[in-house]
C-alpha positions, 0 to 999 in steps of 0.5 A: 710329701705327695703328688697328685693326679687327676684320674676320670674318678676324681684326684689321688694323692700319692708318696713322693719317692724321689725320681717316682711316685707310689699310689698305694691302694687305689680303688678300681671298683665298688667294694663287693661287700654286702648285695655286691658279694658274688657279683661281677665288679661294679663301676666306681662312683667319682669321688670328691676332693683328693683320695689319699692314696698313701698307705696299704689297704686291705688284702682280700679275705684269706685264711693265714696258711703257714709255711716254713718256706714262704713265711720268712721269705715273703711275710715277716715284715709287717710293713708289707701287710694289712688286714684282709677284707672283703673291700679289697678291690684296689690296685697299686702304681709306681709311676716314674716322674715326667714321662709320657706314653711310658709301658705299663706292667700289671702284676697279678700275684699268686697264691693258688687263687686262694690268698696272697696279696699285691704288696707282699713285700718281694713286689716293688716298682722302684727297679721297673721306674728306673728303667721307664716302666709304670708298674701296676699291681692288682688285688682280686677276690680269691677263695670262695669269695672269688671264685664260688659258682652256685645254681642260685648265683647262675640263676640270678645273673645267667652265670657264676664264679669267676669274680676274681678274673672278673676283677682283674679284667676290671682293673685292666679296664681301669689302667686302660681309661686312667694310666694316661693321667700317670704318663702311662700308654694304655696301647703298651700294657703287659700283663704278668703273673707268677704261679696262680698269677700266671694262670691268671694271666693265661686266663686273660689271654684266653678270654674275650672279655680281656680282648684288646686290653693288654698288648704283651704277657709274661707267665712265670711258673703257671702258663702251659700248653698240655701239661702244667698247673691249669684244670679245666673247670666246667661251671656245673661241676664249680656250682656242684661244689658251691652247693656243698659250701651252702650244706655247710654254711646251713643256708636255704637261700642266696639271701641266707648266704649273702647275709653270712658275715665275711669272717664266718664265711671264711671260717667255713672254708676248711669244712667246705674243703674236707667235704669237697676234696675227696671229689675235687682231687685238688684246687677247684676255686679256679677260674671256671668255663662259664661261657662268658670268661672262659668259652672252652678249656685252656688247651682247647682254646689255643688249639682253636687259636683263641689265645691272644695273639700277643708277644709272649715270655714264659718259663719256670724254675728249676725246683718248681712246683710239680717237680720231685727230687727223683725226677730228671730235670727239665726232661720229666718236669711238667711245667718246663714241658708245658712251657716248651709246648706252649711255645711250640704251640704258638709257632704251629699257629703261625705265630712267633714263638715265645721267649722261654726262661729256666731259672735254675740259681739255687738260692744262697743261705740254705738248700731249698734250690731254685723253688717255686716263686724263688725268682720273685726277689729278682724279677722285682729288684728286692733281694735286699728285703730277704734275709738270704747272704746274696752274692755279687753274682745274685744282684748282677742276675737281679739286674740281668732279669730286669733288663730282659723283662722290662726290654719285653714290656717296651718292644715285645723283645727282652734283648737289648744292649749288653745282654746275651742273646735270647732267641725265640723258642722254636721247634728247630732249636728249642732255645731256652734261656737259662738264668743263673749266675 
């Protein structure tokens, strides 16, 4: 059974789930293939008939990166998987029935800007729909397909790199133009993400190209000021790494580089990284200071007051990506301190400080602690998709977090009836909401 809705590009049929409808893999831009590889996303052409948005389609091109931790958590169920493809510019919509002017939440997945996808099994919109929120989850180009720069590309378009971020902005524009057809309010959009997704959110909040497309922002284990995961990547440096890629690929022109088969591009990544990493010394296929998407460094833009003036919710986990067992947590945790400084910086700018959280629940079932990404099953209400022996306390924590998150999406304040009071994190008392059972 399906429900149909009419967008500016044509009709969509989704999957009827009772109280809500899921529209899977809705295109928001032309497939970035052939001559459109390494170009900004292009506007769709309207289609005829009814587009069947009833099955997951290609995630972005990416290498499988086996992980003893993440594979059994997020990637063990083929129901929530699809083959990688260059044709990946899709978004997924969970919309409650019979709503009008509903708040909208737009999710950007993590994956180090190297992979990940928007319909992983931990992501779902049912709990959001039950709270009156439309959830949109976005696919975008990653790795060399999403962030490669090169002088050839810059000569062609005036700049290069940042294709993945331009995808994220194009998806936001699609939401702005079409979400009313699903019962959503384009003036009440919250962008949120985790890890590289949170870094993406801070990029969007720092970019003049995304101005006016969202009203609130949530940054989970990736937002920061002063210390954190961000890296200011100049265009010239990114172009330098792009020249290394062309050398590894053995191509002599942009035409030859675009003519490479997608799978061939992907198989070149390990050799490319082996060549670039001694200089890069860490992740480098990331958002780039190209003068258009980013006009300066992340913290420089905050100092200048260029960060979007919207309500923020920000935080991290106890055993997050930059922590070590030897650290005195959270005093020595760079990401925790970066979140704290982010909120205090907002206050310095004359704005409302952020609502800051610290997720400290050691997940049951092993001794891994509150690891990077461990809060995702809670914030999406998908505990039952995980193997862990959840307690009643875990289920109550998930409900509480969902209430906080969705209250914030509705009005910029996470507080609500029956919830412990969450104060903004100002300099006077630096209130941080600890999230635990």
